[in-house]
C-alpha positions in Angstrom: -3.1 -31.2 0.7 -4.1 -27.8 2.0 -3.0 -24.7 0.0 0.0 -23.3 1.9 -1.0 -19.7 0.8 -4.4 -19.9 2.4 -5.1 -18.9 5.9 -8.3 -19.4 8.0 -9.0 -16.5 10.2 -11.8 -15.0 12.3 -12.6 -11.4 11.9 -14.5 -9.3 14.4 -16.8 -7.0 12.5 -19.0 -4.8 14.6 -20.8 -7.3 16.8 -20.1 -10.5 14.9 -17.2 -13.0 14.3 -16.8 -13.9 10.7 -14.7 -16.8 9.6 -12.9 -16.4 6.3 -10.3 -18.2 4.2 -7.9 -15.8 2.7 -4.6 -15.5 0.9 -1.9 -15.4 3.6 -0.5 -12.1 2.2 -3.9 -10.4 2.5 -4.3 -11.0 6.2 -3.4 -7.5 7.3 -5.7 -5.9 4.7 -8.6 -8.1 6.0 -8.0 -7.1 9.6 -7.7 -3.4 8.7 -10.9 -3.7 6.7 -12.8 -5.3 9.6 -11.5 -2.5 11.9 -12.6 0.2 9.4 -16.0 -1.3 9.0 -16.4 -1.6 12.8 -15.3 2.0 13.4 -17.5 3.5 10.7 -20.5 1.4 11.8 -20.0 2.4 15.4 -19.9 6.1 14.4 -23.2 5.8 12.5 -24.8 3.7 15.2 -24.0 6.3 17.8 -25.1 9.3 15.6 -28.4 7.7 14.7 -29.1 5.6 17.8 -32.9 5.1 18.1 -33.6 6.9 14.8 -32.3 4.4 12.2 -32.5 0.6 12.0 -29.5 -1.7 11.7 -30.0 -2.2 8.0 -30.0 1.5 7.3 -26.9 2.0 9.4 -25.2 -0.9 7.6 -26.0 0.7 4.2 -24.8 4.1 5.4 -21.6 2.4 6.4 -21.2 0.8 3.0 -21.8 4.1 1.2 -19.3 5.8 3.4 -16.6 3.2 2.7 -17.4 3.0 -1.0 -17.1 6.8 -1.1 -13.6 6.6 0.4 -12.7 3.9 -2.1 -14.0 5.9 -5.1 -12.2 9.0 -4.0 -8.9 7.0 -3.6 -9.5 5.3 -7.0 -10.0 8.6 -8.7 -7.0 10.1 -7.0 -4.8 7.2 -8.3 -6.2 7.2 -11.8 -3.2 7.6 -14.1 -5.0 7.5 -17.4 -5.0 11.2 -17.9 -1.3 11.4 -17.3 -0.7 8.3 -19.5 -2.6 10.1 -22.3 -0.6 13.3 -22.0 2.7 11.4 -21.9 1.7 9.4 -25.0 0.8 12.5 -26.9 4.1 14.3 -25.8 6.1 11.2 -26.7 4.5 11.1 -30.2 5.2 14.8 -30.7 8.8 14.4 -29.6 9.3 11.3 -31.9 7.7 13.2 -34.8 9.9 16.2 -34.2 13.0 14.1 -34.0 12.0 12.1 -37.1 11.7 15.4 -39.1 15.3 16.3 -38.3 16.9 13.1 -39.6 
């Protein structure tokens, strides 16, 4: 019996069709990822046409997308806020405990 949550799709990434089996709820993300890769690769391919090989353009595309990911990841890092909240909570609890 096939897993009902799995979906077999074909993604068009730059100049290739890639077949993947994914979780059904992730389909939109896969399609958006394929579109982003294609757009970024096309931009680099156009900018460096005749000066860089496909492998280098692929690596430049990967670095570009990884940079976007790292910036977003750093932007969404809540650890510093969690630490401040924990410290403030401890101070409040300590202050309230002294007044009892």
